[in-house]
C-alpha angles and dihedrals in degrees: 000000000000110000113238116223114237114262131129123229125238131195132243126193111229111178106306094339126091105212125203111218139179112206141166145142135061132259136049115001120264118184115204116198120198128219134251096284091065143253112322091196129233104350133195091255090053088053091051093048091046088072087074107016142046098245121206117189108177127179109241116246107280095024130103110322099351124104120257107224115198091231093061101091104134142043088251089059091053090048091053092049091052090050088054089049091053093048088053102038102030102028117188093007129123101217131203106241118208122183134183121211104311087011087059090056089052090047091051091049091050090052092049091051099049111008091164089063097052121084095189142347129221118189117190116193086323127191118205099095124076111248112252087207122027127354138276104256122254108259106164102056100044133072122271088243092058090049092050094055088055093047101055131058087192103037091189087075092056121103115269102250093196090061094059109109119235095251090055090047088057090053091050091052090049089051091051089052090054090049089055090054093051105034112026104095113060090016114245097329146074111225089209097050096089090054092048090051094051087064097059140060117210125152103255138186114197113198122192139174108229092220096045104151093186105052117024118236086240088075089059090049090050090052088052091052096052100037110077113230095006125145127212117216114191117198115208124227090016136118135200098315111052090164087066103028101040103016097160095052091042092053093046091056093045094046093048094048093047094047092053095052115114 
């Protein structure tokens, strides 16, 4: 199991939504957006990046310790709320936005909405685009154990599900319910997103595990096609979570990309 670095969350009021956020570091803003399972907290890769960046890792509305406003019913709604968070908490900055899986979809929507306000985009095994070949795996109607076997090339690096306490299990089920609200129809993608992304130019690193059993590599290739100037980095012997399964290689790609941004 990946060891979480020690850092407590705080809460920020954004409009009518109380947002849980982990944050730390100094420097240019970097927004880190978690996937559908929920916010894992302040992770080792956040700690590493905080040496050079002011890292913000909020819980999406409806996930973990954040409020669940009735009006948040789509990924676009989540993207708009995170833009509001950035205007409030990092005013005047052009952040780097990094998203994992569903968080990558949110990041792509944010870039499509306001490309002039995004310094760089990092998409990690992102959903959001329909797979040209294969399908995005079913996540909402199967057991967490089944999903985990699809997520990791080396399952020994996956979290021990039996060790998760009951109260945290309840949070994970609540997160799954919110994912159903946001991502069910159409499932895990926005048919218009490729067309939105063709209209913008934002420096983008696309990072993918070669053996991702959740989101086919063809989705990463499609993101590369529609995002002008993007680069696709494929990590071998790696599944859906390179930040956990291949953390050194993942950080090397992210650090190199960020340091070369204008």
